[in-house]
C-alpha positions, 0 to 999 in steps of 0.5 A: 833776734831780740837779745833779751828774749834770746838770753832768757831762752838760754837761761831757761834752757840751761837751768831747766836741763840742769835742774833735771839732775840736781833734785835726782842727786839729792833724792838718790843720795838720801835713799842710798844712805837709808839703804846702807843704814839698813845694811849696817843695822841688819847686816843683810847683804841685799841692802849693801847691793841696793846701795851699790846698784842705786849708787851707780845711777847716782854717780852717773847723774851727779857727773852729768849734773856737774857738767850742766852746772858749769855750762849754766854758770858760763851762760850766766856770766856771759849774758847777765853782767849788769845783773851780776854787777847789781847783786854781786855783793849779795850773791857772792857769799851764798854762792861761794859757801855753796862752792867751797863748803857744800860742793866740796863736802859732797865731792870729798865724801863721794870719793871716800864712798866710792873707794872705801867699801873694803877700806873703811869700817862699815860705820865710817863708810855709812857716815860718808854717804850721809855726809854726801846727802847732807852736802847735796841738801846744803848746796840746795840751801845756799843756791835757794838763799840766793834765789829767795833774794830775787823773790824777796830782797832782804838784808841789803842796802843800795850803794852807788846803784848796787845792792850790797849785803848788810845783814847776812843773817837776814839773807839766810832767814828770809821768809821766802827761803823758809818756805821755798827750801823745804818745798824744793828738798821734799820735791827732790826726795820725791824725785829720787823715790819715784825713779827707784819705784819706777825702775823697781816696778819695771823689774818686778813686771819682768820677774827679775831680781824680785827680792832686791827690787821689791825691797827697793820698792818698799823703801822708795814708795814710803819715802815718795809718799811722805815727800809728796805730801810734805811738798804739798804742805810746804807748797800751800805755805809758799802760796800763802806767802806769795799772797803777801810778798808777790801778789801779782804772781799769785794773781797771775797763777790764778788768772785773776784779772779783777779783785775777787769777791769775798770769799774768793773762788778758785779757778780750776781751768780758764781760757785766758785772753791776755790782750783783752785782760779777761777770761773767756771761760772759767770753771771755779770752785767757790771759797777755795781760793780764800782758803788756799790764800788765808787758811779760812773760807773768807778773804778777797784776793787782789787782781792783776789790774788793781796791782798794775795800777799800784805798781805804776804808782810805786815803780813808775810806768811799765807793764808789770803783769807777767805772762799769765797763760804760762804762769796759770797753766804751769801752776796747774800742771805742777799741782796735777803732777803732785796730786797723782804722785800722792795717789800713787804713793798712797796705793803703793804704800798700802800694798807694801804694808799689806804685803800685797805688792805681787797682787798689784797687777801690771797696770799699777806697775806700768803706772809706776814706771811712767810716774818716773816723769811726774816729779820732773814735770812738777819740778820744771813747771814749778820753777817756770811758774816761780820765775816767769811769774816774777816778770818783768823783775829779775830781783823783785822791785829792784832791777828788771830783766831788761836791765839785767843783760850784758850790754855788749853781747850781741844777739848773734853771739847769744844765738850761737851759744844757745845752739851750741849749748843745746847740742851739748845738752842733747849729747849729754842726754843721750849719753846719760840715757844710754848709761842708765839703761845699761846699768838697769838692764844688767841688774844688781847682780850682773858680772862686773865685766859683762852685760848679761843679766844675772839672776838674784842669788837671794831668790832661793831664800825668799819666795816672791810672795813672801818677801816683806 
């Protein structure tokens, strides 16, 4: 019944659940825009059907994401008033821009896209979905601008015990934002791509709407491969940035208690003992941590014990070592998920380019179906590593989590709202899963008023083995 821990659990649960829908909306909007672009350029009806079919999943996901976002804001305002008072002047600008500009842009042009198929010209309608896609990306930018301030505070002064923004340009050019934003966006594109490839693989295994889903697979697997590779590239840059700005988080992510040798080995797995501040067992790769940290096979990495002593001198007495096991393993789960996504994307793209998708076999299609979960796992564990690794700080170096909660909200109130929100999320999850399954089972050519699957009308035009 510790109110700090309960508030943290509630923040984690609402944010993780909300973050299931945000990257999927970004990724699906981008893919739908590509599909409709191909319809306008090539004039083939199958691409229009693709935009409409995947658009149904996008709209369901977007609606649920809005609801979860409202609940997240509610718990944030209820449980973290001291934090809001401290950073409100800094956070106000990016969050207001996100709500009034980016989200407004999304909502307006979603309406035009939904109802404008037969009312707008092809090019104007296409512009609508591209503006929706731009709006989702810009929403992420402003939210991440606020989050980046929590990781590396810039563009502020302390006045009367509050952080006040004095340089808006510094806020939106924060070095943390410049590496965090592309890493997150390409992760979102991969999320949408792997959903499309997974659903398409399922349909291809069942030999349903083969032309439609093979084309969908081809588009999505290329986007998924490119996005997964770029996620890794910008993730590497983000890790190097952490070495300079949040060395404690980097040390915890590597389970590094003592300052490393030069060159520093990378720990693949370890049995971490936080009580004794040591690792009982380690499997290491020589030189690799130095390369990951500095892009060269030399250079030491500072350990948690030395950083703890430095932080005590700078910030006063306290425990500045984050939960090491959580930070260490969440980072590795994220990396493992991303690596598998790249490998699946490589093989799937090779099959698509060689026009050998029909030769892949059910084992590969089955893997692609289950791979829908991989970007969600990577997104979630990456966020956990980012936020848990910053503990005990809410805003690094400025305010701790313990000093951020609402002083007048009891543990019982937080527990009640936590249970209530969890129940609401369970209902939303069931509803969304039901709607997704219903749309996918009906297929892109199902009758508007029935649930019965209707076969692909283009199948007679293009044989399964000849679809490019």
